[in-house]
KEVEX-124185 format. One record per residue: residue number from 1; residue in three letters; chain; x, y, z of N, C-alpha, C in turn. Coordinates in pm, 1 decimal, decimal comma. Example, Ala and Ser with C-alpha at 12.3 -4.5 7.8 and 13.67 -1.06 7.14 Angstrom:
2
+-----+------+-------+----------+----------+----------+----------+----------+----------+----------+----------+----------+
|  nr | rest | kette |       nX |       nY |       nZ |      caX |      caY |      caZ |       cX |       cY |       cZ |
+-----+------+-------+----------+----------+----------+----------+----------+----------+----------+----------+----------+
|   1 |  ALA |     A |   1319,0 |   -569,0 |    780,0 |   1230,0 |   -450,0 |    780,0 |   1320,0 |   -330,0 |    780,0 |
|   2 |  SER |     A |   1285,0 |   -225,0 |    708,0 |   1367,0 |   -106,0 |    714,0 |   1290,0 |      3,0 |    787,0 |
+-----+------+-------+----------+----------+----------+----------+----------+----------+----------+----------+----------+
// end
This chain:
105
+-----+------+-------+----------+----------+----------+----------+----------+----------+----------+----------+----------+
|  nr | rest | kette |       nX |       nY |       nZ |      caX |      caY |      caZ |       cX |       cY |       cZ |
+-----+------+-------+----------+----------+----------+----------+----------+----------+----------+----------+----------+
|   1 |  UNK |     A |  -1371,2 |  -3382,0 |   2421,5 |  -1241,7 |  -3410,6 |   2385,1 |  -1141,3 |  -3425,4 |   2502,3 |
|   2 |  UNK |     A |  -1041,8 |  -3499,2 |   2499,6 |   -932,3 |  -3537,7 |   2584,8 |   -838,5 |  -3419,1 |   2526,9 |
|   3 |  UNK |     A |   -753,2 |  -3378,6 |   2619,0 |   -635,4 |  -3287,9 |   2581,6 |   -535,2 |  -3313,2 |   2474,0 |
|   4 |  UNK |     A |   -534,0 |  -3468,8 |   2455,5 |   -420,0 |  -3499,2 |   2337,1 |   -512,0 |  -3470,5 |   2229,8 |
|   5 |  UNK |     A |   -650,9 |  -3518,9 |   2195,7 |   -714,1 |  -3493,0 |   2097,4 |   -725,8 |  -3338,6 |   2055,8 |
|   6 |  UNK |     A |   -735,7 |  -3255,5 |   2147,5 |   -772,0 |  -3114,5 |   2126,8 |   -595,4 |  -3066,3 |   2086,6 |
|   7 |  UNK |     A |   -497,6 |  -3097,2 |   2147,9 |   -387,4 |  -3069,4 |   2089,9 |   -351,7 |  -3119,3 |   1932,1 |
|   8 |  UNK |     A |   -396,1 |  -3223,5 |   1914,0 |   -382,9 |  -3299,4 |   1763,1 |   -459,3 |  -3187,5 |   1691,3 |
|   9 |  UNK |     A |   -582,4 |  -3151,0 |   1733,6 |   -667,0 |  -3071,3 |   1646,8 |   -617,0 |  -2924,7 |   1618,5 |
|  10 |  UNK |     A |   -556,6 |  -2887,2 |   1727,2 |   -473,9 |  -2756,5 |   1708,2 |   -377,8 |  -2760,7 |   1606,1 |
|  11 |  UNK |     A |   -290,2 |  -2864,5 |   1657,1 |   -174,7 |  -2883,4 |   1565,8 |   -189,0 |  -2895,9 |   1415,3 |
|  12 |  UNK |     A |   -296,9 |  -2970,8 |   1388,9 |   -344,0 |  -2981,7 |   1235,4 |   -386,1 |  -2849,8 |   1186,3 |
|  13 |  UNK |     A |   -464,6 |  -2779,0 |   1278,4 |   -505,3 |  -2640,3 |   1232,3 |   -388,8 |  -2561,5 |   1191,5 |
|  14 |  UNK |     A |   -285,3 |  -2539,1 |   1293,7 |   -194,0 |  -2467,0 |   1283,3 |   -106,7 |  -2505,2 |   1141,2 |
|  15 |  UNK |     A |    -74,1 |  -2634,3 |   1126,4 |     -3,3 |  -2688,8 |   1013,5 |    -78,3 |  -2648,7 |    874,4 |
|  16 |  UNK |     A |   -205,9 |  -2648,1 |    870,0 |   -308,1 |  -2611,4 |    772,1 |   -266,7 |  -2469,1 |    740,7 |
|  17 |  UNK |     A |   -270,2 |  -2381,8 |    837,3 |   -238,6 |  -2234,4 |    817,6 |   -121,3 |  -2201,4 |    782,0 |
|  18 |  UNK |     A |     -7,9 |  -2278,6 |    817,4 |    131,5 |  -2245,7 |    776,4 |    120,0 |  -2276,6 |    621,5 |
|  19 |  UNK |     A |     81,0 |  -2381,3 |    581,8 |     56,7 |  -2415,9 |    432,9 |    -12,7 |  -2288,4 |    356,0 |
|  20 |  UNK |     A |   -114,2 |  -2230,1 |    386,3 |   -180,4 |  -2144,5 |    338,2 |   -103,4 |  -2016,0 |    335,0 |
|  21 |  UNK |     A |    -48,8 |  -1985,6 |    464,9 |     45,2 |  -1864,6 |    465,5 |    183,8 |  -1872,7 |    366,3 |
|  22 |  UNK |     A |    227,7 |  -1985,4 |    367,1 |    347,3 |  -2033,3 |    268,2 |    317,5 |  -1997,9 |    119,1 |
|  23 |  UNK |     A |    198,1 |  -2039,7 |     88,6 |    136,7 |  -2029,5 |    -59,7 |    112,5 |  -1881,1 |    -75,6 |
|  24 |  UNK |     A |     52,1 |  -1837,0 |     27,0 |     31,2 |  -1686,3 |    -12,4 |    161,6 |  -1584,0 |    -30,4 |
|  25 |  UNK |     A |    267,5 |  -1620,8 |     58,9 |    392,2 |  -1559,1 |     56,5 |    461,5 |  -1594,5 |    -78,4 |
|  26 |  UNK |     A |    430,5 |  -1708,0 |   -120,8 |    507,3 |  -1743,7 |   -240,9 |    447,9 |  -1693,0 |   -375,9 |
|  27 |  UNK |     A |    293,5 |  -1665,4 |   -346,3 |    238,2 |  -1624,9 |   -442,0 |    241,1 |  -1467,9 |   -458,8 |
|  28 |  UNK |     A |    287,9 |  -1385,8 |   -347,2 |    331,7 |  -1251,2 |   -347,0 |    464,1 |  -1250,4 |   -430,2 |
|  29 |  UNK |     A |    548,3 |  -1332,4 |   -400,7 |    666,3 |  -1313,3 |   -460,9 |    658,4 |  -1346,1 |   -591,6 |
|  30 |  UNK |     A |    597,7 |  -1441,0 |   -649,4 |    593,6 |  -1461,0 |   -790,7 |    499,3 |  -1358,8 |   -859,2 |
|  31 |  UNK |     A |    434,0 |  -1278,5 |   -770,6 |    335,9 |  -1173,7 |   -832,7 |    449,8 |  -1070,1 |   -859,7 |
|  32 |  UNK |     A |    510,1 |  -1047,1 |   -745,7 |    639,8 |   -927,3 |   -760,4 |    721,2 |   -932,9 |   -881,4 |
|  33 |  UNK |     A |    772,5 |  -1077,5 |   -881,4 |    870,3 |  -1087,8 |   -996,5 |    798,5 |  -1061,7 |  -1130,4 |
|  34 |  UNK |     A |    661,8 |  -1098,3 |  -1159,5 |    567,6 |  -1086,9 |  -1265,9 |    564,2 |   -927,3 |  -1302,9 |
|  35 |  UNK |     A |    536,7 |   -875,6 |  -1193,1 |    491,7 |   -697,8 |  -1208,2 |    630,6 |   -632,9 |  -1247,1 |
|  36 |  UNK |     A |    751,9 |   -697,6 |  -1167,2 |    881,5 |   -649,1 |  -1185,2 |    905,5 |   -650,6 |  -1330,2 |
|  37 |  UNK |     A |    912,0 |   -770,7 |  -1393,4 |    955,0 |   -810,0 |  -1534,9 |    861,5 |   -741,9 |  -1622,6 |
|  38 |  UNK |     A |    732,9 |   -755,4 |  -1611,9 |    648,5 |   -707,7 |  -1719,5 |    619,4 |   -571,3 |  -1727,4 |
|  39 |  UNK |     A |    625,8 |   -500,1 |  -1627,8 |    631,7 |   -345,5 |  -1661,9 |    773,0 |   -276,3 |  -1630,8 |
|  40 |  UNK |     A |    879,9 |   -353,8 |  -1626,3 |   1015,8 |   -284,8 |  -1599,8 |    998,5 |   -171,2 |  -1486,1 |
|  41 |  UNK |     A |    947,8 |   -224,8 |  -1362,4 |    926,6 |   -145,8 |  -1255,1 |   1062,5 |   -207,9 |  -1134,1 |
|  42 |  UNK |     A |   1087,7 |   -100,3 |  -1045,9 |   1168,4 |   -133,8 |   -956,5 |   1122,1 |   -241,3 |   -867,0 |
|  43 |  UNK |     A |   1186,8 |   -334,6 |   -770,5 |   1147,5 |   -410,2 |   -691,2 |   1062,6 |   -347,4 |   -607,1 |
|  44 |  UNK |     A |   1092,2 |   -238,7 |   -556,8 |   1030,5 |   -180,1 |   -451,1 |    872,3 |   -136,2 |   -492,5 |
|  45 |  UNK |     A |    867,1 |    -66,4 |   -613,7 |    741,9 |    -39,3 |   -659,6 |    663,5 |   -168,0 |   -685,2 |
|  46 |  UNK |     A |    709,1 |   -266,1 |   -746,8 |    647,0 |   -407,3 |   -737,3 |    580,7 |   -462,0 |   -624,2 |
|  47 |  UNK |     A |    694,4 |   -437,6 |   -546,9 |    637,2 |   -483,4 |   -392,1 |    524,6 |   -403,6 |   -336,6 |
|  48 |  UNK |     A |    524,1 |   -271,5 |   -364,9 |    425,7 |   -180,0 |   -307,1 |    282,1 |   -216,6 |   -395,0 |
|  49 |  UNK |     A |    306,8 |   -233,5 |   -536,0 |    167,0 |   -250,4 |   -602,7 |    110,8 |   -406,9 |   -547,4 |
|  50 |  UNK |     A |    200,7 |   -514,7 |   -525,2 |    136,6 |   -622,3 |   -478,6 |     98,3 |   -626,8 |   -348,0 |
|  51 |  UNK |     A |    141,8 |   -553,7 |   -247,3 |     90,1 |   -532,6 |   -108,0 |     -3,6 |   -476,1 |   -116,8 |
|  52 |  UNK |     A |    -54,7 |   -370,3 |   -217,3 |   -171,9 |   -297,2 |   -198,1 |   -274,9 |   -345,1 |   -284,6 |
|  53 |  UNK |     A |   -265,0 |   -500,9 |   -327,9 |   -344,9 |   -586,7 |   -386,6 |   -399,7 |   -496,1 |   -532,0 |
|  54 |  UNK |     A |   -306,6 |   -457,9 |   -581,4 |   -344,6 |   -421,4 |   -714,5 |   -302,2 |   -520,1 |   -804,8 |
|  55 |  UNK |     A |   -375,2 |   -577,8 |   -853,4 |   -359,6 |   -721,9 |   -929,5 |   -390,0 |   -720,0 |  -1081,2 |
|  56 |  UNK |     A |   -492,8 |   -649,1 |  -1131,2 |   -517,5 |   -653,2 |  -1267,4 |   -440,3 |   -566,3 |  -1355,1 |
|  57 |  UNK |     A |   -398,4 |   -596,6 |  -1488,4 |   -341,6 |   -508,7 |  -1574,1 |   -383,8 |   -349,8 |  -1567,0 |
|  58 |  UNK |     A |   -505,2 |   -349,3 |  -1567,7 |   -594,0 |   -230,2 |  -1592,1 |   -523,2 |   -136,8 |  -1451,8 |
|  59 |  UNK |     A |   -547,2 |   -212,0 |  -1350,4 |   -520,7 |   -135,8 |  -1213,0 |   -370,0 |    -89,6 |  -1205,6 |
|  60 |  UNK |     A |   -283,5 |   -181,3 |  -1254,8 |   -140,6 |   -164,8 |  -1246,5 |   -106,4 |    -43,9 |  -1339,7 |
|  61 |  UNK |     A |   -163,1 |    -42,3 |  -1469,7 |   -150,4 |     92,0 |  -1567,7 |   -189,4 |    183,9 |  -1497,1 |
|  62 |  UNK |     A |   -284,6 |    187,6 |  -1415,4 |   -367,5 |    300,9 |  -1366,0 |   -284,6 |    361,3 |  -1258,2 |
|  63 |  UNK |     A |   -209,2 |    267,0 |  -1194,0 |   -143,7 |    308,6 |  -1072,9 |    -12,4 |    372,8 |  -1114,8 |
|  64 |  UNK |     A |     46,2 |    311,8 |  -1216,7 |    179,3 |    369,2 |  -1258,6 |    182,2 |    480,8 |  -1340,5 |
|  65 |  UNK |     A |     40,2 |    489,7 |  -1443,4 |     44,2 |    635,7 |  -1490,3 |   -107,3 |    683,4 |  -1472,4 |
|  66 |  UNK |     A |   -122,5 |    737,5 |  -1353,0 |   -241,9 |    784,5 |  -1301,9 |   -327,8 |    896,1 |  -1395,6 |
|  67 |  UNK |     A |   -452,2 |    893,9 |  -1396,2 |   -511,9 |    988,3 |  -1486,5 |   -561,3 |   1117,8 |  -1378,1 |
|  68 |  UNK |     A |   -479,8 |   1217,0 |  -1393,3 |   -485,9 |   1313,3 |  -1290,1 |   -626,2 |   1397,8 |  -1307,9 |
|  69 |  UNK |     A |   -682,3 |   1372,6 |  -1420,9 |   -812,5 |   1438,5 |  -1416,0 |   -940,9 |   1367,4 |  -1326,5 |
|  70 |  UNK |     A |   -895,1 |   1257,1 |  -1273,1 |   -991,0 |   1193,4 |  -1207,0 |   -961,6 |   1216,4 |  -1062,7 |
|  71 |  UNK |     A |   -863,1 |   1296,4 |  -1031,4 |   -828,1 |   1341,6 |   -884,5 |   -928,9 |   1424,3 |   -854,1 |
|  72 |  UNK |     A |   -937,6 |   1475,1 |   -710,7 |  -1028,4 |   1555,1 |   -675,4 |   -966,8 |   1688,8 |   -694,4 |
|  73 |  UNK |     A |  -1038,7 |   1772,3 |   -717,7 |   -987,0 |   1915,8 |   -736,9 |   -947,9 |   1975,6 |   -613,2 |
|  74 |  UNK |     A |   -833,1 |   2044,2 |   -603,7 |   -754,8 |   2091,3 |   -492,3 |   -821,0 |   2218,6 |   -432,5 |
|  75 |  UNK |     A |   -900,1 |   2275,5 |   -497,0 |   -967,3 |   2398,7 |   -451,5 |  -1085,2 |   2341,0 |   -372,6 |
|  76 |  UNK |     A |  -1109,7 |   2222,4 |   -390,9 |  -1246,3 |   2177,2 |   -299,2 |  -1205,7 |   2137,8 |   -183,1 |
|  77 |  UNK |     A |  -1112,6 |   2115,3 |   -165,9 |  -1044,1 |   2081,0 |     -6,7 |  -1088,1 |   2177,9 |     94,2 |
|  78 |  UNK |     A |  -1126,2 |   2118,5 |    197,1 |  -1172,2 |   2203,0 |    320,2 |  -1065,2 |   2274,6 |    353,9 |
|  79 |  UNK |     A |  -1089,7 |   2409,5 |    396,1 |   -973,8 |   2499,8 |    460,8 |   -832,5 |   2503,0 |    364,2 |
|  80 |  UNK |     A |   -838,1 |   2478,2 |    247,9 |   -738,5 |   2509,0 |    170,2 |   -683,5 |   2647,8 |    163,0 |
|  81 |  UNK |     A |   -767,3 |   2746,5 |    167,8 |   -735,0 |   2885,2 |    156,8 |   -675,6 |   2908,8 |    279,1 |
|  82 |  UNK |     A |   -719,8 |   2878,5 |    402,0 |   -667,0 |   2898,4 |    547,6 |   -518,0 |   2810,2 |    557,1 |
|  83 |  UNK |     A |   -489,4 |   2691,0 |    507,8 |   -376,3 |   2633,6 |    497,2 |   -261,1 |   2722,0 |    409,7 |
|  84 |  UNK |     A |   -305,2 |   2761,3 |    300,3 |   -220,1 |   2861,9 |    219,2 |   -167,4 |   2975,1 |    290,5 |
|  85 |  UNK |     A |   -268,7 |   3040,5 |    366,8 |   -245,3 |   3167,6 |    451,2 |   -141,7 |   3157,1 |    542,8 |
|  86 |  UNK |     A |   -133,0 |   3045,6 |    621,9 |    -52,3 |   2974,8 |    721,1 |     67,9 |   2970,3 |    652,4 |
|  87 |  UNK |     A |     71,1 |   2872,7 |    547,8 |    207,9 |   2850,4 |    495,1 |    282,1 |   2980,1 |    457,5 |
|  88 |  UNK |     A |    199,2 |   3064,5 |    395,2 |    237,6 |   3184,2 |    336,2 |    318,2 |   3276,7 |    469,0 |
|  89 |  UNK |     A |    221,5 |   3296,9 |    555,8 |    272,0 |   3365,8 |    682,5 |    402,3 |   3300,5 |    743,2 |
|  90 |  UNK |     A |    411,0 |   3167,8 |    753,8 |    549,0 |   3097,7 |    775,1 |    665,1 |   3119,9 |    691,6 |
|  91 |  UNK |     A |    645,4 |   3132,8 |    576,7 |    724,5 |   3143,7 |    474,4 |    800,3 |   3282,9 |    495,3 |
|  92 |  UNK |     A |    700,4 |   3381,6 |    500,1 |    738,9 |   3547,1 |    485,7 |    811,8 |   3554,4 |    620,5 |
|  93 |  UNK |     A |    780,6 |   3489,1 |    716,6 |    850,2 |   3500,8 |    857,4 |    965,5 |   3421,6 |    889,6 |
|  94 |  UNK |     A |    984,6 |   3348,0 |    795,2 |   1106,3 |   3275,4 |    791,1 |   1096,7 |   3169,7 |    908,0 |
|  95 |  UNK |     A |   1013,0 |   3111,9 |    933,0 |    965,7 |   3021,5 |   1045,2 |    973,4 |   2880,3 |    985,3 |
|  96 |  UNK |     A |    988,4 |   2768,7 |   1078,4 |   1009,0 |   2642,7 |   1035,2 |    866,1 |   2589,6 |    994,3 |
|  97 |  UNK |     A |    859,7 |   2494,0 |    923,5 |    749,0 |   2440,0 |    880,4 |    732,0 |   2281,1 |    899,0 |
|  98 |  UNK |     A |    665,2 |   2216,3 |    976,7 |    647,9 |   2072,9 |   1021,7 |    555,6 |   1990,1 |    916,3 |
|  99 |  UNK |     A |    601,7 |   1905,5 |    830,6 |    510,4 |   1845,8 |    723,8 |    475,4 |   1713,2 |    804,6 |
| 100 |  UNK |     A |    361,3 |   1684,1 |    843,3 |    326,3 |   1532,0 |    883,9 |    229,1 |   1479,7 |    795,1 |
| 101 |  UNK |     A |    228,0 |   1363,8 |    766,7 |    183,5 |   1284,5 |    651,3 |    144,3 |   1131,0 |    696,3 |
| 102 |  UNK |     A |     88,2 |   1056,0 |    625,6 |     73,7 |    908,8 |    651,8 |    171,6 |    835,6 |    583,7 |
| 103 |  UNK |     A |    219,6 |    740,7 |    637,7 |    355,9 |    674,3 |    586,8 |    348,5 |    617,7 |    452,1 |
| 104 |  UNK |     A |    233,7 |    575,3 |    414,8 |    199,5 |    488,2 |    295,3 |    138,9 |    581,7 |    171,1 |
| 105 |  UNK |     A |    160,6 |    695,9 |    196,5 |     86,7 |    801,1 |     88,1 |    191,7 |    836,9 |      2,4 |
+-----+------+-------+----------+----------+----------+----------+----------+----------+----------+----------+----------+
// end
């Protein structure tokens, strides 16, 4: 292939991808609006639901109203007792506690 043919091919592929990306973004916007209206949720929560690929009515309802019986039992967490002891000591000695977590939790 010559350079011009290669550039034309690459350009056509990029334009095709632009169309796919635009359709995907439009689909997400429409999905957000649908979730926002149907479930009377804030725009932020609707955006989180769509961005997490929660798409079916059942999944959305489960996300909004989780069944806490299905959660892992807290007492089964590794080193939970150790963590409680550390927190108790920090609180009793009035020391600062730093909480670090994952940003999307």
